[in-house]
MDAnalysis code that builds the backbone (N, CA, C; Angstrom):
import MDAnalysis as mda
import numpy as np

u = mda.Universe.empty(465, n_residues=155, atom_resindex=np.repeat(np.arange(155), 3), trajectory=True)
u.add_TopologyAttr("name", ["N", "CA", "C"] * 155)
u.add_TopologyAttr("resid", np.arange(1, 156))
u.add_TopologyAttr("resname", ["MET", "PRO", "ASP", "ALA", "THR", "PRO", "THR", "THR", "MET", "ALA", "GLU", "ARG", "GLU", "LEU", "THR", "ILE", "THR", "ARG", "VAL", "LEU", "ASP", "ALA", "PRO", "ARG", "GLU", "LEU", "VAL", "TRP", "ARG", "CYS", "TRP", "THR", "ASP", "PRO", "ASP", "HIS", "PHE", "ALA", "ARG", "TRP", "TRP", "GLY", "PRO", "GLU", "HIS", "PHE", "HIS", "THR", "PRO", "ARG", "ASP", "THR", "VAL", "GLU", "ILE", "ASP", "PRO", "ARG", "PRO", "GLY", "GLY", "VAL", "PHE", "ARG", "ALA", "THR", "MET", "VAL", "GLY", "SER", "ASP", "GLY", "THR", "GLU", "HIS", "PRO", "ALA", "ASN", "GLY", "THR", "PHE", "ARG", "GLU", "VAL", "SER", "PRO", "PRO", "LYS", "ARG", "PHE", "VAL", "PHE", "VAL", "GLU", "GLU", "ASP", "ILE", "ASP", "HIS", "PRO", "MET", "MET", "GLU", "SER", "GLN", "VAL", "THR", "VAL", "VAL", "THR", "LEU", "THR", "ASP", "LEU", "GLY", "ASP", "ALA", "ARG", "THR", "GLU", "LEU", "ARG", "ILE", "ASP", "VAL", "THR", "MET", "ARG", "CYS", "VAL", "GLU", "GLU", "LEU", "ILE", "PRO", "LEU", "ALA", "GLU", "SER", "GLY", "TRP", "GLY", "THR", "ALA", "LEU", "ASP", "LYS", "LEU", "ALA", "ALA", "VAL", "VAL", "ALA", "GLU", "GLU"])
u.atoms.positions = np.array([
    [0.851, -1.179, 0.000],
    [0.000, 0.000, 0.000],
    [0.891, 1.235, 0.000],
    [0.628, 2.223, -0.899],
    [1.457, 3.428, -0.945],
    [1.275, 4.266, 0.310],
    [2.321, 4.977, 0.643],
    [2.283, 5.874, 1.796],
    [1.394, 7.066, 1.471],
    [0.332, 7.297, 2.253],
    [-0.609, 8.398, 2.005],
    [-0.214, 9.657, 2.767],
    [0.920, 9.620, 3.452],
    [1.360, 10.775, 4.218],
    [1.769, 11.899, 3.271],
    [1.244, 13.115, 3.471],
    [1.641, 14.225, 2.597],
    [3.131, 14.538, 2.742],
    [3.665, 15.170, 1.718],
    [5.057, 15.592, 1.778],
    [5.223, 16.646, 2.866],
    [6.442, 16.943, 3.184],
    [6.713, 17.903, 4.251],
    [6.483, 19.329, 3.775],
    [6.357, 20.197, 4.751],
    [6.220, 21.616, 4.461],
    [7.530, 22.127, 3.858],
    [7.403, 22.888, 2.798],
    [8.559, 23.511, 2.155],
    [8.068, 24.743, 1.420],
    [8.994, 25.631, 1.084],
    [8.636, 26.820, 0.320],
    [8.407, 26.427, -1.131],
    [7.244, 26.785, -1.658],
    [6.871, 26.448, -3.035],
    [6.340, 27.710, -3.707],
    [6.536, 27.781, -5.029],
    [6.128, 28.971, -5.776],
    [5.118, 28.622, -6.849],
    [4.261, 29.588, -7.112],
    [3.200, 29.443, -8.098],
    [3.026, 30.790, -8.777],
    [2.943, 30.791, -10.112],
    [2.703, 32.025, -10.866],
    [1.491, 31.820, -11.759],
    [0.590, 32.778, -11.710],
    [-0.612, 32.772, -12.542],
    [-0.644, 34.085, -13.304],
    [-0.877, 34.004, -14.612],
    [-0.977, 35.211, -15.429],
    [-2.287, 35.155, -16.196],
    [-2.968, 36.295, -16.232],
    [-4.242, 36.374, -16.943],
    [-4.357, 37.761, -17.560],
    [-4.836, 37.842, -18.804],
    [-5.131, 39.131, -19.434],
    [-6.623, 39.374, -19.279],
    [-6.950, 40.541, -18.720],
    [-8.343, 40.917, -18.494],
    [-8.728, 42.052, -19.436],
    [-9.928, 41.996, -19.946],
    [-10.453, 43.055, -20.804],
    [-11.032, 44.157, -19.927],
    [-10.119, 44.880, -19.293],
    [-10.514, 45.963, -18.383],
    [-9.315, 46.872, -18.173],
    [-9.571, 48.159, -17.966],
    [-8.458, 49.070, -17.659],
    [-7.818, 48.723, -16.312],
    [-6.547, 49.010, -16.187],
    [-5.800, 48.685, -14.976],
    [-6.437, 49.278, -13.729],
    [-6.944, 50.504, -13.804],
    [-7.540, 51.141, -12.628],
    [-8.747, 50.352, -12.118],
    [-9.536, 49.785, -13.032],
    [-10.684, 48.977, -12.618],
    [-10.220, 47.679, -11.960],
    [-9.227, 47.045, -12.532],
    [-8.706, 45.804, -11.934],
    [-8.139, 46.102, -10.548],
    [-7.421, 47.208, -10.416],
    [-6.895, 47.623, -9.112],
    [-8.034, 47.780, -8.108],
    [-9.099, 48.468, -8.536],
    [-10.256, 48.695, -7.657],
    [-10.890, 47.362, -7.236],
    [-10.945, 46.400, -8.154],
    [-11.527, 45.094, -7.827],
    [-10.712, 44.350, -6.769],
    [-9.440, 44.649, -6.684],
    [-8.580, 44.044, -5.670],
    [-8.584, 44.821, -4.355],
    [-8.775, 46.130, -4.404],
    [-8.558, 46.952, -3.208],
    [-9.814, 47.580, -2.620],
    [-10.921, 47.560, -3.323],
    [-12.182, 48.089, -2.811],
    [-13.004, 46.918, -2.271],
    [-13.359, 46.917, -0.991],
    [-14.068, 45.779, -0.410],
    [-15.360, 45.394, -1.135],
    [-16.113, 46.377, -1.637],
    [-17.352, 46.056, -2.349],
    [-17.074, 45.268, -3.625],
    [-16.080, 45.710, -4.383],
    [-15.709, 44.987, -5.603],
    [-15.110, 43.621, -5.260],
    [-14.205, 43.600, -4.287],
    [-13.487, 42.387, -3.916],
    [-14.438, 41.256, -3.515],
    [-15.435, 41.589, -2.721],
    [-16.380, 40.571, -2.244],
    [-17.151, 39.914, -3.383],
    [-17.263, 40.590, -4.499],
    [-18.018, 40.042, -5.636],
    [-17.300, 38.889, -6.336],
    [-15.980, 38.776, -6.175],
    [-15.261, 37.755, -6.942],
    [-14.313, 36.880, -6.127],
    [-13.929, 37.260, -4.938],
    [-12.887, 36.548, -4.204],
    [-13.327, 35.134, -3.835],
    [-12.494, 34.196, -4.155],
    [-12.716, 32.795, -3.804],
    [-12.962, 31.950, -5.032],
    [-12.611, 30.678, -4.936],
    [-12.798, 29.781, -6.073],
    [-14.275, 29.496, -6.347],
    [-14.504, 28.795, -7.430],
    [-15.855, 28.390, -7.811],
    [-16.540, 27.712, -6.624],
    [-17.820, 27.985, -6.444],
    [-18.658, 27.432, -5.376],
    [-18.338, 28.018, -3.998],
    [-17.561, 29.095, -3.966],
    [-17.306, 29.830, -2.739],
    [-17.837, 31.244, -2.927],
    [-18.197, 31.874, -1.821],
    [-18.539, 33.293, -1.861],
    [-17.874, 33.963, -0.662],
    [-17.757, 35.270, -0.753],
    [-17.122, 36.042, 0.303],
    [-18.087, 37.129, 0.746],
    [-18.712, 36.970, 1.913],
    [-19.638, 37.996, 2.392],
    [-18.931, 39.339, 2.555],
    [-19.575, 40.390, 2.106],
    [-18.992, 41.728, 2.150],
    [-18.590, 42.126, 3.567],
    [-19.378, 41.723, 4.558],
    [-19.061, 42.143, 5.926],
    [-17.819, 41.459, 6.503],
    [-17.240, 40.503, 5.779],
    [-16.005, 39.860, 6.242],
    [-14.761, 40.480, 5.612],
    [-14.960, 41.436, 4.704],
    [-13.835, 41.985, 3.944],
    [-13.363, 43.303, 4.559],
    [-12.075, 43.345, 4.830],
    [-11.411, 44.568, 5.285],
    [-10.116, 44.686, 4.490],
    [-9.970, 45.776, 3.757],
    [-8.788, 45.983, 2.934],
    [-8.292, 47.404, 3.168],
    [-7.072, 47.516, 3.630],
    [-6.424, 48.806, 3.867],
    [-5.124, 48.796, 3.064],
    [-5.212, 49.156, 1.760],
    [-4.056, 49.000, 0.867],
    [-2.969, 50.060, 1.060],
    [-2.203, 49.862, 2.117],
    [-1.030, 50.694, 2.402],
    [-0.057, 49.811, 3.162],
    [1.229, 50.095, 3.109],
    [2.184, 49.279, 3.861],
    [1.787, 49.214, 5.337],
    [1.666, 48.008, 5.855],
    [1.225, 47.800, 7.228],
    [-0.275, 47.656, 7.370],
    [-1.036, 47.948, 6.302],
    [-2.489, 47.834, 6.346],
    [-2.936, 46.380, 6.312],
    [-4.169, 46.157, 6.747],
    [-4.685, 44.795, 6.843],
    [-5.368, 44.343, 5.555],
    [-5.366, 43.030, 5.386],
    [-6.108, 42.345, 4.333],
    [-6.838, 41.208, 5.032],
    [-8.178, 41.286, 5.055],
    [-8.975, 40.238, 5.701],
    [-10.193, 39.932, 4.846],
    [-10.482, 38.668, 4.704],
    [-11.681, 38.232, 3.996],
    [-11.950, 36.784, 4.386],
    [-13.209, 36.419, 4.455],
    [-13.569, 35.040, 4.777],
    [-14.380, 34.458, 3.632],
    [-13.793, 33.465, 2.971],
    [-14.514, 32.730, 1.930],
    [-15.405, 31.705, 2.630],
    [-16.574, 31.471, 2.044],
    [-17.503, 30.489, 2.587],
    [-17.786, 29.467, 1.498],
    [-17.527, 28.203, 1.816],
    [-17.755, 27.128, 0.861],
    [-19.220, 26.779, 0.744],
    [-19.559, 25.972, -0.246],
    [-20.954, 25.595, -0.477],
    [-21.537, 24.816, 0.705],
    [-20.664, 24.212, 1.523],
    [-21.134, 23.490, 2.704],
    [-21.195, 24.373, 3.947],
    [-20.894, 25.676, 3.773],
    [-20.939, 26.619, 4.884],
    [-19.628, 26.756, 5.647],
    [-18.624, 25.972, 5.278],
    [-17.327, 26.056, 5.955],
    [-16.664, 27.386, 5.645],
    [-16.181, 28.054, 6.693],
    [-15.529, 29.348, 6.523],
    [-14.016, 29.167, 6.407],
    [-13.422, 29.962, 5.498],
    [-11.986, 29.927, 5.255],
    [-11.451, 31.356, 5.338],
    [-11.027, 31.778, 6.541],
    [-10.542, 33.155, 6.691],
    [-9.151, 33.340, 6.098],
    [-8.931, 34.516, 5.570],
    [-7.607, 34.943, 5.106],
    [-7.293, 36.232, 5.850],
    [-6.170, 36.246, 6.524],
    [-5.749, 37.413, 7.294],
    [-4.321, 37.740, 6.927],
    [-4.117, 38.935, 6.419],
    [-2.776, 39.302, 6.007],
    [-2.462, 40.758, 6.261],
    [-1.256, 41.106, 5.876],
    [-0.762, 42.468, 6.018],
    [-0.118, 42.887, 4.708],
    [-0.440, 44.091, 4.268],
    [0.211, 44.621, 3.072],
    [1.639, 45.007, 3.412],
    [2.572, 44.579, 2.602],
    [3.978, 44.932, 2.793],
    [4.397, 46.045, 1.840],
    [3.821, 46.030, 0.644],
    [4.187, 47.004, -0.391],
    [2.919, 47.347, -1.167],
    [2.744, 48.628, -1.477],
    [1.586, 49.067, -2.256],
    [2.047, 50.176, -3.186],
    [1.890, 49.974, -4.494],
    [2.250, 50.963, -5.519],
    [1.084, 51.096, -6.493],
    [0.045, 51.887, -6.136],
    [-1.135, 52.009, -6.993],
    [-0.785, 52.587, -8.355],
    [-1.434, 52.168, -9.400],
    [-2.283, 50.991, -9.545],
    [-1.518, 49.819, -10.156],
    [-0.243, 49.700, -9.797],
    [0.636, 48.737, -10.470],
    [0.886, 47.443, -9.709],
    [1.051, 47.524, -8.395],
    [1.555, 46.347, -7.695],
    [1.286, 46.453, -6.194],
    [1.051, 45.300, -5.587],
    [1.024, 45.219, -4.132],
    [1.469, 43.835, -3.695],
    [1.912, 43.787, -2.462],
    [2.383, 42.550, -1.848],
    [1.686, 42.409, -0.512],
    [1.093, 41.227, -0.266],
    [0.552, 40.983, 1.061],
    [1.029, 39.627, 1.569],
    [1.100, 39.534, 2.891],
    [1.644, 38.352, 3.552],
    [0.595, 37.800, 4.508],
    [0.393, 36.493, 4.448],
    [-0.465, 35.799, 5.407],
    [0.426, 34.861, 6.217],
    [0.405, 35.028, 7.525],
    [1.224, 34.171, 8.387],
    [0.398, 33.443, 9.439],
    [-0.828, 33.879, 9.655],
    [-1.715, 33.257, 10.637],
    [-2.746, 32.447, 9.863],
    [-2.305, 31.299, 9.341],
    [-3.154, 30.499, 8.456],
    [-3.653, 29.270, 9.210],
    [-4.967, 29.072, 9.179],
    [-5.578, 27.918, 9.828],
    [-5.828, 26.851, 8.762],
    [-4.756, 26.198, 8.311],
    [-4.868, 25.188, 7.254],
    [-3.801, 24.132, 7.513],
    [-4.179, 22.873, 7.567],
    [-3.199, 21.837, 7.902],
    [-2.127, 21.614, 6.831],
    [-2.345, 22.118, 5.617],
    [-1.395, 21.885, 4.533],
    [-0.540, 23.111, 4.216],
    [-0.740, 24.220, 4.967],
    [-0.010, 25.444, 4.653],
    [0.304, 26.215, 5.936],
    [1.470, 26.862, 5.953],
    [1.876, 27.646, 7.120],
    [1.909, 29.145, 6.861],
    [2.299, 29.556, 5.651],
    [2.380, 30.984, 5.350],
    [2.296, 31.194, 3.847],
    [2.033, 32.434, 3.464],
    [1.906, 32.746, 2.047],
    [2.262, 34.201, 1.801],
    [3.027, 34.443, 0.758],
    [3.333, 35.789, 0.291],
    [2.763, 35.898, -1.117],
    [1.940, 36.897, -1.351],
    [1.309, 37.075, -2.653],
    [1.711, 38.425, -3.228],
    [2.228, 38.398, -4.449],
    [2.600, 39.612, -5.171],
    [1.653, 39.731, -6.361],
    [0.939, 40.836, -6.437],
    [0.012, 41.084, -7.544],
    [0.573, 42.248, -8.350],
    [0.784, 42.001, -9.653],
    [1.318, 43.017, -10.550],
    [0.320, 43.231, -11.681],
    [-0.023, 44.491, -11.941],
    [-0.962, 44.855, -12.996],
    [-0.217, 45.669, -14.042],
    [-0.231, 45.185, -15.280],
    [0.448, 45.861, -16.380],
    [-0.590, 46.353, -17.372],
    [-0.570, 47.654, -17.646],
    [-1.479, 48.259, -18.622],
    [-1.016, 47.856, -20.023],
    [-1.865, 47.126, -20.751],
    [-1.536, 46.674, -22.102],
    [-2.096, 47.602, -23.178],
    [-2.789, 48.657, -22.764],
    [-3.452, 49.538, -23.727],
    [-4.778, 48.932, -24.156],
    [-5.562, 49.677, -24.907],
    [-6.872, 49.208, -25.376],
    [-7.738, 48.656, -24.243],
    [-7.641, 49.258, -23.057],
    [-8.436, 48.857, -21.896],
    [-8.237, 47.380, -21.546],
    [-6.998, 46.911, -21.647],
    [-6.651, 45.543, -21.252],
    [-5.534, 45.592, -20.220],
    [-5.580, 44.639, -19.303],
    [-4.606, 44.591, -18.217],
    [-4.086, 43.174, -18.060],
    [-2.763, 43.071, -17.965],
    [-2.176, 41.774, -17.608],
    [-2.081, 41.713, -16.094],
    [-2.672, 40.675, -15.537],
    [-2.638, 40.414, -14.105],
    [-1.670, 39.262, -13.877],
    [-0.674, 39.499, -13.052],
    [0.281, 38.445, -12.705],
    [0.274, 38.292, -11.196],
    [0.093, 37.059, -10.765],
    [0.086, 36.745, -9.339],
    [1.230, 35.777, -9.083],
    [2.147, 36.188, -8.235],
    [3.255, 35.340, -7.811],
    [3.027, 34.987, -6.349],
    [2.884, 33.701, -6.092],
    [2.595, 33.239, -4.742],
    [3.760, 32.368, -4.265],
    [4.237, 32.663, -3.088],
    [5.216, 31.812, -2.416],
    [4.542, 31.295, -1.155],
    [4.430, 29.976, -1.067],
    [3.745, 29.367, 0.064],
    [4.676, 28.398, 0.776],
    [4.557, 28.363, 2.066],
    [5.182, 27.289, 2.830],
    [4.065, 26.283, 3.046],
    [4.144, 25.177, 2.276],
    [3.042, 24.227, 2.255],
    [3.537, 22.850, 1.815],
    [2.618, 21.898, 1.801],
    [2.924, 20.583, 1.249],
    [2.700, 20.642, -0.258],
    [3.398, 19.814, -0.971],
    [3.328, 19.826, -2.438],
    [1.915, 19.563, -2.958],
    [1.156, 18.735, -2.244],
    [-0.196, 18.379, -2.682],
    [-1.135, 19.579, -2.753],
    [-0.783, 20.671, -2.098],
    [-1.643, 21.858, -2.108],
    [-1.525, 22.652, -3.414],
    [-0.423, 22.536, -4.132],
    [-0.185, 23.356, -5.322],
    [-1.271, 23.184, -6.390],
    [-1.642, 21.962, -6.804],
    [-2.711, 21.856, -7.816],
    [-4.048, 22.427, -7.340],
    [-4.324, 22.305, -6.045],
    [-5.557, 22.886, -5.501],
    [-5.498, 24.405, -5.557],
    [-4.335, 24.969, -5.241],
    [-4.165, 26.422, -5.302],
    [-4.298, 26.912, -6.740],
    [-3.703, 26.210, -7.678],
    [-3.805, 26.603, -9.091],
    [-5.250, 26.598, -9.561],
    [-5.978, 25.564, -9.209],
    [-7.388, 25.476, -9.593],
    [-8.211, 26.576, -8.927],
    [-7.976, 26.797, -7.641],
    [-8.715, 27.836, -6.916],
    [-8.472, 29.218, -7.476],
    [-7.209, 29.551, -7.735],
    [-6.901, 30.853, -8.330],
    [-7.537, 30.961, -9.712],
    [-7.474, 29.894, -10.483],
    [-8.041, 29.934, -11.840],
    [-9.520, 30.250, -11.846],
    [-10.290, 29.575, -10.992],
    [-11.735, 29.828, -10.979],
    [-12.062, 31.179, -10.340],
    [-11.257, 31.614, -9.369],
    [-11.465, 32.953, -8.800],
    [-11.224, 34.018, -9.862],
    [-10.204, 33.837, -10.681],
    [-9.926, 34.823, -11.730],
    [-10.981, 34.786, -12.830],
    [-11.622, 33.638, -13.038],
    [-12.768, 33.601, -13.945],
    [-13.876, 34.503, -13.404],
    [-14.096, 34.454, -12.096],
    [-15.100, 35.312, -11.471],
    [-14.701, 36.784, -11.580],
    [-13.414, 37.078, -11.388],
    [-12.921, 38.468, -11.542],
    [-13.168, 38.950, -12.960],
    [-12.878, 38.126, -13.961],
    [-13.102, 38.510, -15.359],
    [-14.577, 38.841, -15.607],
    [-15.478, 38.081, -14.993],
    [-16.909, 38.356, -15.146],
    [-17.291, 39.681, -14.487],
    [-16.700, 39.981, -13.334],
    [-16.994, 41.238, -12.636],
    [-16.537, 42.426, -13.466],
    [-15.306, 42.385, -13.995],
    [-14.835, 43.532, -14.758],
    [-15.606, 43.677, -16.068],
    [-16.114, 42.583, -16.617],
    [-16.909, 42.657, -17.845],
    [-18.241, 43.366, -17.601],
    [-18.758, 43.288, -16.359],
    [-20.018, 43.942, -16.001],
    [-19.872, 45.434, -15.813],
    [-18.659, 45.904, -15.550],
    [-18.436, 47.329, -15.218],
    [-18.506, 48.204, -16.457],
])
């Protein structure tokens, strides 16, 4: 019988890039305005109640949001902004993570204006986690960004 024990915690990296049909300022607002953020944050079949979102996009400011799964399970995210350069880039760090497969996460979001009201969104994530979490993270980010694309298309 194969060993079902997950691999050990280690630093792992993940990069996701997506081109959105929206101006950079709108994409920035969708990340930093709690009303916009609550409309898209979380993977497919998750929602984020607006009253759980707190975003203070400045160095030292807080990033808080609680995703709720279809079964009602809550998944809080609590972080701190380390770097903020509107409307181009921000970095936030989560270190108080309640997840058995992950200990910490650093997320760098970079927005590049491509002209013609299009924006390249690049997310670089460094996680201290087990390897088995990476495909789940990729899938979760992918479906969340599908929701973001739908939100910016409505604007």
